C-alpha positions in Angstrom: 123.3 104.7 132.4 121.3 107.4 133.1 117.3 107.4 133.2 116.8 109.4 130.3 119.7 107.0 128.6 118.5 103.1 128.8 119.6 99.9 127.4 116.8 98.0 125.6 116.9 94.1 124.5 114.5 92.4 122.0 112.6 91.1 125.3 111.4 94.5 126.1 111.6 96.7 123.1 107.8 96.7 122.6 107.4 97.8 126.4 110.1 100.4 126.4 110.1 101.4 122.8 107.0 100.7 121.1 104.6 101.8 123.8 106.3 104.6 125.1 104.4 107.8 125.0 107.6 110.1 124.5 109.5 109.9 121.4 112.3 107.8 121.6 115.6 107.6 119.8 117.2 103.8 119.7 121.0 103.3 118.9 121.5 100.1 117.5 125.4 99.3 117.9 128.2 96.8 119.0 130.7 97.2 121.5 133.0 96.0 119.1 132.5 99.2 116.7 134.7 102.1 116.5 132.0 103.9 114.8 129.6 103.1 117.6 132.6 104.2 120.1 132.1 107.5 118.5 128.7 107.9 118.4 127.4 106.7 121.5 129.2 109.8 123.5 127.5 112.3 121.7 124.3 110.4 121.9 124.8 110.4 125.8 125.7 114.1 126.3 122.7 115.2 123.9 120.6 113.3 126.1 120.7 115.4 129.4 119.3 118.3 127.0 116.2 116.5 126.4 115.6 114.9 129.6 111.5 114.7 129.9 110.7 115.1 126.2 112.8 112.0 124.3 113.9 108.9 126.1 117.1 107.5 124.6 118.1 104.1 124.4 120.7 101.5 123.3 120.1 98.2 121.7 123.3 95.9 121.3 122.6 93.9 118.2 125.0 91.0 119.0 122.5 88.0 119.5 119.4 90.2 118.5 118.9 89.0 115.2 115.1 89.0 115.2 114.6 92.6 116.3 117.7 93.9 113.5 115.6 92.2 111.0 112.4 93.8 111.7 113.5 97.4 112.1 116.1 96.3 108.8 119.1 97.4 110.7 121.7 96.9 107.7 124.6 98.7 109.6 125.7 100.2 112.5 125.6 102.9 114.1 121.9 103.2 113.2 119.5 106.1 115.2 115.9 105.0 114.6 113.3 107.8 116.3 110.3 106.0 117.3 106.9 107.9 117.9 103.8 105.9 119.2 105.3 103.0 118.0 106.4 103.8 114.4 109.7 104.8 112.6 109.4 108.6 112.1 113.1 108.8 111.0 116.2 107.0 110.5 119.9 108.0 110.6 122.9 105.7 109.4 126.3 106.2 110.6 127.7 108.7 112.7 126.0 111.7 113.0 127.6 114.2 115.3 125.9 116.8 118.0 124.9 119.8 116.1 123.2 117.5 113.3 121.9 115.3 115.6 120.1 118.2 117.6 118.6 119.3 114.4 117.1 116.3 113.6 115.9 115.8 117.2 114.3 119.1 117.0 112.5 118.1 113.8 111.0 115.0 115.2 109.8 116.7 118.5 107.5 119.1 116.2 106.4 116.5 114.0 103.1 114.9 115.0 
């Protein structure tokens, strides 16, 4: 994965997501999900445009029940936007590039 698109697990979630100074977008997904296979390339493609401003990450929910329960992940794909250790936005289901850009731009403006 590119530097601006990282893999996270429940073990390093606090360090890489909650303690990050930047906006962090986490894709909760699985390898088996066809919807996740549609969402992830969209996220990877857009991540290059926000390099240095947003950290994009992926968490494979397989075997990660504690972190998925903590963040109330009920379906996949789910995107959570974290700023200052708090969720500021949630998107469940597939969201395509144009809408995702609008959501990201809005999140960058929010303080």
